[in-house]
C-alpha positions as CSV (number, residue, x, y, z in Angstrom):
1,M,-30.1,33.7,-21.7
2,F,-28.7,36.0,-19.2
3,Y,-30.7,37.7,-16.4
4,T,-30.7,40.9,-14.5
5,Y,-32.5,40.4,-11.2
6,I,-33.6,42.1,-8.0
7,L,-33.6,40.2,-4.7
8,K,-35.3,41.2,-1.6
9,S,-34.2,40.1,1.9
10,N,-36.9,38.3,3.9
11,K,-34.9,39.2,7.0
12,N,-35.0,43.0,6.7
13,G,-36.3,44.0,3.3
14,R,-33.0,45.1,1.8
15,M,-32.7,44.9,-2.0
16,Y,-29.9,43.5,-4.1
17,T,-29.4,43.9,-7.9
18,G,-27.3,41.4,-9.9
19,S,-26.9,39.6,-13.2
20,T,-26.3,35.9,-14.0
21,N,-26.8,33.2,-16.7
22,D,-28.5,30.8,-14.2
23,L,-31.1,32.6,-12.0
24,R,-32.1,29.6,-9.9
25,K,-28.5,28.6,-9.2
26,R,-27.6,32.2,-8.3
27,L,-30.5,32.6,-5.9
28,K,-29.4,29.4,-4.2
29,Q,-25.8,30.8,-3.9
30,H,-27.2,34.0,-2.2
31,N,-29.4,32.0,0.2
32,D,-26.5,29.6,1.0
33,G,-24.4,32.6,2.1
34,K,-21.9,32.2,-0.8
35,S,-22.0,35.9,-1.8
36,T,-20.1,38.4,0.4
37,F,-22.5,41.2,-0.2
38,T,-25.7,39.3,0.7
39,K,-24.8,36.6,3.2
40,R,-25.8,38.6,6.3
41,D,-29.3,39.5,5.1
42,K,-30.4,36.1,3.8
43,P,-32.8,34.5,3.0
44,Y,-33.8,36.3,-0.3
45,E,-36.5,36.0,-2.8
46,V,-36.5,37.1,-6.5
47,I,-38.9,40.0,-6.8
48,Y,-38.0,41.1,-10.4
49,Y,-36.0,39.9,-13.3
50,E,-35.4,40.7,-17.0
51,A,-34.0,38.3,-19.6
52,C,-31.3,39.4,-22.0
53,L,-29.7,37.7,-25.0
54,N,-26.1,38.3,-23.9
55,K,-24.0,38.9,-20.9
56,D,-23.0,42.5,-21.8
57,D,-26.7,43.5,-22.1
58,A,-27.5,42.0,-18.7
59,R,-24.6,43.7,-17.0
60,S,-25.5,47.0,-18.6
61,R,-29.0,46.7,-17.4
62,E,-27.8,45.8,-13.9
63,L,-25.7,49.0,-13.8
64,Q,-28.6,51.0,-15.1
65,L,-31.0,49.6,-12.4
66,K,-28.4,50.5,-9.7
67,S,-28.5,54.1,-10.8
68,G,-30.8,56.8,-9.4
69,Y,-33.0,56.5,-12.5
70,G,-33.1,52.7,-12.3
71,K,-34.1,52.8,-8.6
72,R,-37.0,55.2,-9.5
73,Y,-38.0,52.9,-12.4
74,L,-38.1,49.9,-10.1
75,K,-40.0,51.6,-7.4
76,N,-42.7,52.6,-9.9
77,R,-42.6,49.2,-11.7
78,L,-43.0,47.2,-8.5
79,R,-45.5,49.5,-6.8
80,G,-48.5,47.4,-5.7
81,F,-46.9,44.0,-5.9
82,P,-47.4,42.0,-2.6
83,S,-43.7,41.2,-2.1
84,Q,-42.7,44.9,-2.5
85,T,-43.1,46.9,0.7
86,G,-41.3,50.1,0.1
């Protein structure tokens, strides 16, 4: 399985979208500061993810969620969840 995921910084609430084949390992890498784009805003928690059967589908979904449409979709999808504050 491959995953498209949304992380939220516990430090300042910033969100990050990515994809991986090992979600637990990737979250640990983000929280250990091994990602250039997320190391300054750690620690993170996973607030949303989707499973895909292949890497190309997960990457396509990642790009879609990063678009304006995708951001609106996520805002509506995550509305009312305790870890989502904005």
